[in-house]
C-alpha positions, 0 to 999 in steps of 0.5 A: 503034124498039122501045126508043122504044115501051118507053119510051112504053109505061113513060110512060103507065104512070107517068101512070096510076100518078100519076093512082091516086095523086092520086086515092087521096090526094084521096080520103084528104083528103076522109076525113080532113076529114069525121072532123074535121068529126064531131069538131067536132061532138062537141065542140061537143055535148060542151061544151054538155053541160059548160056544162048540166051546170054550170049545173045545178050551179050552180042546185043550189048556190043551191037548197041555200043556199036551203034551209040559209038557211030551216033555219037562219031556221027553227031560230033560232025552234026550229021543228021541221023536219019543219014547215019541208020542208013549207012549204020554197020 
């Protein structure tokens, strides 16, 4: 009878340990999901910043090309640069 009682106690302890292990594992899974969501949001923010930077860079390149064209057009007519920059588009 004593052995049977020890067996039930051991099984109960094992069940409690398993339940605690499952709860800990579930908490780790929730934490990992939260970290993945956070990383995903950071990735989206970073991609948006990269796109904005590329757009700004393209705008600056277009502006540079426009100013160079304006400069060379004025240079063909021997217009001084200081007059060109005052009238630049």
